[in-house]
MIKE-410739 format. One record per residue (C-alpha): residue in one letter; x, z, y negated; residue number from 1. Coordinates in pm, whole numbers, plus 50000, padded with zeros to 5 digits. Example, Ala and Ser with C-alpha at 12.3 -4.5 7.8 and 13.67 -1.06 7.14 Angstrom:
BEGIN
SITE   residu       x       z       y   num
SITE        A   51230   50780   50450     1
SITE        S   51367   50714   50106     2
! end
This chain:
BEGIN
SITE   residu       x       z       y   num
SITE        M   28561   76130   41936     1
SITE        T   28589   75840   42182     2
SITE        T   28309   75675   42339     3
SITE        R   28390   75680   42715     4
SITE        R   28341   75287   42884     5
SITE        V   28368   75235   43241     6
SITE        R   28556   74943   43230     7
SITE        L   28555   74901   43631     8
SITE        Q   28455   75040   43953     9
SITE        V   28573   74966   44284    10
SITE        P   28548   75131   44663    11
SITE        L   28811   75232   44796    12
SITE        N   28671   75249   45117    13
SITE        A   28328   75389   45287    14
SITE        D   28336   75686   45092    15
SITE        H   28603   75678   44797    16
SITE        T   28561   75535   44473    17
SITE        L   28841   75447   44172    18
SITE        S   28708   75416   43829    19
SITE        V   28894   75286   43509    20
SITE        I   28781   75464   43217    21
SITE        Q   28869   75395   42898    22
SITE        G   28791   75735   42700    23
SITE        D   28891   76088   42640    24
SITE        L   29027   76279   42917    25
SITE        T   28942   76592   42773    26
SITE        Q   28562   76556   42754    27
SITE        E   28563   76354   43103    28
SITE        P   28300   76502   43272    29
SITE        A   28551   76584   43634    30
SITE        E   28615   76879   43834    31
SITE        A   28932   76801   43789    32
SITE        I   29149   76620   43565    33
SITE        V   29550   76555   43556    34
SITE        N   29791   76704   43266    35
SITE        A   30086   76461   43219    36
SITE        A   30308   76810   43140    37
SITE        N   30702   76919   43093    38
SITE        A   30861   77095   43338    39
SITE        Y   30809   77431   43132    40
SITE        L   30442   77374   43075    41
SITE        Q   30492   77374   42753    42
SITE        H   30150   77221   42562    43
SITE        G   30256   77132   42233    44
SITE        G   30169   76780   42154    45
SITE        G   30031   76455   42316    46
SITE        L   29775   76520   42598    47
SITE        A   29877   76810   42683    48
SITE        G   29858   76912   42303    49
SITE        A   29491   76772   42275    50
SITE        I   29384   76953   42607    51
SITE        V   29532   77286   42499    52
SITE        Q   29344   77260   42170    53
SITE        R   29018   77122   42295    54
SITE        G   28996   77375   42590    55
SITE        G   29141   77652   42411    56
SITE        P   29466   77933   42432    57
SITE        S   29375   78051   42806    58
SITE        I   29499   77745   42935    59
SITE        Q   29889   77753   42781    60
SITE        H   29844   78153   42889    61
SITE        E   29783   78020   43240    62
SITE        S   30071   77799   43232    63
SITE        D   30307   78049   43115    64
SITE        A   30223   78258   43361    65
SITE        W   30203   77997   43615    66
SITE        V   30610   77940   43462    67
SITE        R   30692   78310   43508    68
SITE        A   30577   78296   43862    69
SITE        H   30724   78014   44014    70
SITE        G   30999   77856   43738    71
SITE        P   31006   77514   43636    72
SITE        L   30747   77249   43746    73
SITE        T   30896   77004   43932    74
SITE        H   30766   76601   43988    75
SITE        D   30644   76703   44382    76
SITE        R   30392   76979   44289    77
SITE        A   30097   77038   44113    78
SITE        A   30043   77388   43848    79
SITE        V   29659   77464   43836    80
SITE        T   29496   77618   43592    81
SITE        R   29124   77664   43476    82
SITE        A   29051   77411   43227    83
SITE        G   28918   77668   42911    84
SITE        A   28661   77568   42726    85
SITE        L   28664   77166   42856    86
SITE        P   28394   77002   43054    87
SITE        A   28619   77048   43373    88
SITE        R   28659   77322   43653    89
SITE        Y   29035   77276   43663    90
SITE        I   29353   77119   43492    91
SITE        L   29634   77003   43763    92
SITE        H   29964   76930   43575    93
SITE        V   30209   76750   43697    94
SITE        V   30546   76638   43500    95
SITE        G   30590   76272   43581    96
SITE        P   30954   76112   43503    97
SITE        V   31088   76025   43151    98
SITE        W   31203   75704   43175    99
SITE        G   31542   75565   43233   100
SITE        S   31600   75950   43429   101
SITE        G   31659   75731   43719   102
SITE        D   31434   75700   44001   103
SITE        E   31081   75661   43799   104
SITE        A   30896   75469   44037   105
SITE        A   30956   75794   44346   106
SITE        K   30935   76061   44127   107
SITE        L   30563   75919   43940   108
SITE        R   30447   75841   44280   109
SITE        E   30518   76228   44380   110
SITE        A   30334   76360   44050   111
SITE        T   30080   76113   44108   112
SITE        Q   30061   76249   44481   113
SITE        A   30096   76609   44403   114
SITE        A   29802   76614   44149   115
SITE        L   29566   76445   44482   116
SITE        R   29710   76699   44683   117
SITE        A   29637   76973   44452   118
SITE        A   29277   76834   44409   119
SITE        Q   29202   76820   44760   120
SITE        D   29370   77177   44821   121
SITE        L   29073   77299   44591   122
SITE        G   28823   77122   44715   123
SITE        V   28688   76913   44421   124
SITE        H   28509   76587   44464   125
SITE        S   28576   76422   44146   126
SITE        L   28924   76395   43933   127
SITE        A   29059   76188   43649   128
SITE        L   29413   76099   43534   129
SITE        P   29559   75980   43320   130
SITE        A   29854   75752   43225   131
SITE        I   30136   75949   43360   132
SITE        S   30455   75933   43155   133
SITE        T   30369   75672   42927   134
SITE        G   30394   75879   42631   135
SITE        I   30661   76027   42459   136
SITE        F   30810   75976   42841   137
SITE        G   30810   75611   42802   138
SITE        Y   30750   75507   43122   139
SITE        P   30646   75122   43057   140
SITE        V   30248   75133   43083   141
SITE        D   30244   74818   43330   142
SITE        E   30483   74949   43557   143
SITE        A   30272   75299   43561   144
SITE        A   29985   75129   43579   145
SITE        T   30132   74967   43932   146
SITE        V   30278   75278   44083   147
SITE        I   29994   75525   43996   148
SITE        V   29708   75269   44118   149
SITE        N   29895   75235   44456   150
SITE        A   30003   75572   44454   151
SITE        I   29602   75643   44460   152
SITE        Y   29486   75344   44762   153
SITE        D   29786   75505   44993   154
SITE        A   29647   75842   44950   155
SITE        V   29338   75714   45055   156
SITE        A   29472   75500   45298   157
SITE        R   29643   75787   45500   158
SITE        G   29349   75962   45458   159
SITE        M   29526   76247   45227   160
SITE        I   29250   76318   45016   161
SITE        P   28903   76293   45204   162
SITE        D   28700   76541   45006   163
SITE        V   28800   76330   44664   164
SITE        K   28505   76111   44656   165
SITE        D   28535   76012   44299   166
SITE        V   28852   75907   44144   167
SITE        R   28902   75813   43785   168
SITE        L   29218   75630   43538   169
SITE        V   29079   75790   43261   170
SITE        L   29293   75610   42944   171
SITE        Y   29217   75620   42585   172
SITE        D   29268   75326   42407   173
SITE        A   29217   74973   42497   174
SITE        A   29557   74782   42567   175
SITE        T   29626   75092   42799   176
SITE        A   29278   75086   43002   177
SITE        Q   29335   74699   43033   178
SITE        T   29647   74697   43177   179
SITE        F   29479   74970   43491   180
SITE        E   29215   74792   43513   181
SITE        Q   29448   74468   43569   182
SITE        A   29657   74660   43846   183
SITE        V   29345   74806   43995   184
SITE        R   29210   74396   44018   185
SITE        A   29572   74365   44169   186
SITE        R   29570   74599   44443   187
SITE        H   29189   74574   44499   188
SITE        A   29234   74179   44565   189
SITE        P   29183   74060   44950   190
SITE        R   29551   74099   45067   191
! end
């Protein structure tokens, strides 16, 4: 089990905070977590596989039902399932881009915003996100960190997520957590 470590916490405004946490997303005590999924919500490996392994088969069953009802998931929307045995109440499944597919930054921004909108629609106050697309989809971590962090700052600045007060970036390994910490520090610095 990975030890949870808060590496950085910054205020986004008077009501919102952004944290960078090194830890296990499947164990994060947030109301909702984000799963970096594929378009068909087949959770076979990586983070998605770990979520289903720890949360139980109901997550895959609900995901299959979502795809049957709505078709493949696109970058600009999130599929919502319950979280099974995980500490979270909900899983917000988003599809980030495969590196090299074209227009990756726009697609990753859309996926991040889709997760934030879904969290707001659900009325949750705490949301934990991973490094979307940086695993088997091959997105460079430093570039992904900048896009994801900017999307969060922009959503707060535009009043998109008034209820989602506690946004957490939960990264499994130290190198990825450090990269996201640097991206937050760079964005948080006075402009």
